[in-house]
Residue frames as qw, qx, qy, qz and C-alpha x, y, z in Angstrom:
[[0.584, -0.568, -0.579, -0.001, 115.00, -62.49, -28.46],
 [0.081, -0.864, 0.143, -0.476, 116.92, -59.51, -27.00],
 [0.804, -0.576, 0.143, 0.016, 118.96, -61.78, -24.73],
 [0.801, -0.065, 0.270, 0.531, 122.09, -61.86, -26.88],
 [0.063, -0.685, 0.229, 0.689, 124.35, -59.23, -28.41],
 [0.618, 0.374, 0.594, 0.354, 123.88, -58.81, -32.13],
 [0.070, 0.601, -0.160, -0.780, 124.32, -56.37, -34.96],
 [0.551, 0.415, 0.692, 0.212, 122.45, -56.51, -38.31],
 [0.067, 0.491, -0.237, -0.836, 122.88, -54.32, -41.36],
 [0.395, 0.368, 0.823, 0.176, 120.19, -54.64, -44.02],
 [0.129, -0.064, -0.338, -0.930, 118.16, -52.91, -46.68],
 [0.082, 0.508, 0.812, -0.274, 114.54, -52.34, -45.56],
 [0.255, 0.861, 0.403, -0.179, 112.04, -50.35, -47.64],
 [0.605, 0.672, 0.059, 0.422, 114.88, -49.34, -50.02],
 [0.104, -0.883, 0.305, -0.342, 116.89, -47.72, -47.13],
 [0.504, 0.258, -0.718, 0.404, 119.90, -48.88, -45.14],
 [0.649, -0.626, -0.006, -0.433, 118.96, -50.01, -41.63],
 [0.377, 0.304, -0.771, 0.414, 121.21, -51.05, -38.76],
 [0.737, -0.555, -0.103, -0.372, 119.75, -52.88, -35.74],
 [0.450, 0.331, -0.710, 0.429, 121.89, -53.72, -32.73],
 [0.724, -0.615, -0.138, -0.280, 121.50, -55.00, -29.20],
 [0.120, 0.565, -0.697, 0.425, 123.80, -55.15, -26.21],
 [0.230, -0.051, -0.945, 0.226, 121.62, -57.86, -24.69],
 [0.076, 0.394, 0.694, -0.598, 118.69, -56.00, -23.13],
 [0.395, 0.713, 0.264, -0.515, 117.22, -53.62, -25.68],
 [0.607, 0.324, 0.528, 0.498, 117.17, -53.30, -29.44],
 [0.023, 0.735, -0.016, -0.677, 118.10, -50.06, -31.24],
 [0.635, 0.502, 0.483, 0.334, 117.53, -49.28, -34.94],
 [0.140, -0.633, 0.178, 0.740, 119.50, -46.62, -36.81],
 [0.568, 0.531, 0.587, 0.227, 118.19, -45.59, -40.26],
 [0.106, -0.414, 0.235, 0.873, 119.87, -42.93, -42.41],
 [0.569, 0.642, 0.469, -0.213, 117.73, -41.74, -45.32],
 [0.254, -0.233, 0.548, 0.762, 118.83, -41.47, -48.93],
 [0.514, 0.496, 0.069, -0.697, 116.48, -39.75, -51.38],
 [0.678, 0.410, -0.456, -0.404, 115.32, -42.38, -53.88],
 [0.923, -0.269, 0.249, -0.119, 116.61, -45.23, -51.71],
 [0.203, -0.611, 0.728, 0.236, 119.52, -47.58, -52.27],
 [0.627, 0.181, 0.755, 0.061, 117.66, -50.22, -54.33],
 [0.413, 0.792, 0.001, -0.449, 118.28, -48.34, -57.56],
 [0.895, 0.404, 0.085, 0.170, 120.71, -50.64, -59.38],
 [0.294, 0.808, -0.351, 0.370, 123.70, -48.46, -58.46],
 [0.682, -0.057, -0.540, 0.490, 126.59, -49.23, -56.12],
 [0.328, -0.853, 0.022, -0.404, 126.41, -47.53, -52.71],
 [0.477, 0.237, -0.658, 0.532, 128.91, -47.41, -49.86],
 [0.624, -0.705, -0.216, -0.259, 128.07, -47.77, -46.17],
 [0.302, 0.414, -0.620, 0.594, 130.25, -46.86, -43.22],
 [0.703, -0.594, -0.350, -0.174, 129.52, -48.15, -39.75],
 [0.168, 0.471, -0.571, 0.651, 131.11, -46.73, -36.60],
 [0.771, -0.490, -0.341, -0.220, 130.22, -48.82, -33.53],
 [0.398, 0.332, -0.559, 0.647, 131.90, -48.03, -30.18],
 [0.479, -0.620, -0.544, 0.301, 131.49, -47.65, -26.43],
 [0.023, 0.904, 0.040, 0.424, 131.09, -43.98, -25.59],
 [0.472, 0.246, -0.540, 0.652, 134.00, -42.80, -23.40],
 [0.499, -0.730, -0.442, 0.151, 133.37, -42.20, -19.72],
 [0.291, 0.636, -0.113, 0.706, 134.40, -38.57, -19.17],
 [0.499, -0.353, -0.542, 0.577, 135.66, -37.52, -15.73],
 [0.122, -0.889, -0.360, 0.256, 134.87, -34.25, -13.98],
 [0.237, -0.669, 0.272, 0.650, 137.92, -32.58, -15.50],
 [0.620, 0.656, -0.129, -0.410, 136.93, -33.59, -19.03],
 [0.049, 0.524, -0.837, -0.150, 139.50, -36.39, -19.21],
 [0.817, 0.032, -0.447, -0.363, 138.37, -39.79, -20.60],
 [0.394, -0.446, 0.724, -0.348, 138.32, -42.49, -17.89],
 [0.202, -0.021, 0.973, 0.106, 137.71, -45.58, -20.04],
 [0.250, -0.241, -0.679, -0.647, 134.58, -46.79, -21.79],
 [0.480, -0.052, 0.386, -0.786, 131.06, -46.26, -20.42],
 [0.440, 0.193, 0.869, -0.123, 128.17, -48.68, -20.65],
 [0.509, 0.678, 0.180, -0.500, 126.69, -46.66, -23.55],
 [0.551, 0.057, 0.664, 0.502, 127.08, -48.20, -27.01],
 [0.288, 0.705, -0.012, -0.649, 126.90, -45.85, -30.00],
 [0.590, 0.223, 0.660, 0.409, 126.35, -46.71, -33.67],
 [0.215, 0.683, -0.119, -0.688, 126.72, -44.25, -36.54],
 [0.643, 0.303, 0.651, 0.265, 125.68, -45.33, -40.05],
 [0.094, 0.659, -0.223, -0.712, 126.76, -43.31, -43.09],
 [0.723, 0.431, 0.528, 0.113, 125.63, -43.85, -46.71],
 [0.588, 0.678, 0.184, 0.400, 127.66, -42.78, -49.74],
 [0.448, 0.240, -0.161, 0.846, 129.70, -39.57, -49.70],
 [0.371, -0.822, -0.359, -0.242, 128.14, -37.97, -46.66],
 [0.145, 0.519, -0.452, 0.711, 129.65, -35.41, -44.32],
 [0.516, -0.337, -0.765, 0.186, 129.11, -37.29, -41.04],
 [0.226, -0.272, -0.458, 0.816, 129.44, -34.37, -38.66],
 [0.240, 0.014, -0.175, -0.955, 127.13, -32.14, -40.70],
 [0.534, -0.225, -0.673, -0.459, 124.50, -34.84, -41.09],
 [0.495, -0.350, -0.727, 0.323, 124.51, -35.80, -37.38],
 [0.202, -0.299, -0.358, 0.861, 124.57, -32.26, -36.03],
 [0.221, 0.391, 0.020, -0.893, 122.52, -30.30, -38.53],
 [0.120, 0.111, 0.897, 0.412, 120.86, -32.87, -40.84],
 [0.070, 0.663, 0.743, -0.060, 117.27, -31.91, -40.07],
 [0.050, -0.794, -0.156, 0.585, 117.99, -28.19, -40.16],
 [0.052, 0.551, -0.486, -0.676, 119.68, -28.08, -43.61],
 [0.642, 0.325, -0.339, -0.606, 117.15, -29.42, -46.08],
 [0.952, -0.092, 0.171, -0.236, 116.82, -32.93, -44.66],
 [0.407, 0.625, -0.662, 0.074, 120.50, -33.84, -44.95],
 [0.776, -0.364, 0.373, -0.354, 119.99, -37.27, -43.41],
 [0.772, 0.418, -0.477, -0.043, 122.56, -39.49, -45.15],
 [0.372, 0.198, -0.778, 0.466, 123.99, -40.36, -41.68],
 [0.648, -0.580, -0.159, -0.468, 122.19, -41.38, -38.50],
 [0.194, 0.355, -0.762, 0.505, 123.22, -42.19, -34.95],
 [0.753, -0.467, -0.279, -0.370, 121.72, -44.32, -32.24],
 [0.117, 0.439, -0.737, 0.500, 122.77, -45.24, -28.71],
 [0.792, -0.419, -0.339, -0.287, 121.81, -47.63, -25.94],
 [0.174, -0.599, 0.648, -0.437, 122.88, -48.28, -22.42],
 [0.884, -0.194, 0.277, -0.322, 123.31, -51.75, -21.08]]
């Protein structure tokens, strides 16, 4: 009902899907694995969920901000490459990131 905090990790349409809410809005993060994860094989999933740091004018962190960030990684994926360049290098989308404020 989007009035409570929650986090849900599930398989939807043969892909990993994370949905989370900080109470006001709902955000879905969906990395893509060619062929899906419903293939009878074992797969690993990493979830990084954190409050983005509040950066001061000198570039120094000043505690957490109100922005929540979720990164979902499937199997042996290079997180930084997938997040930064995934769409540019032959659909390397085994990791995905989503954020929400509130």
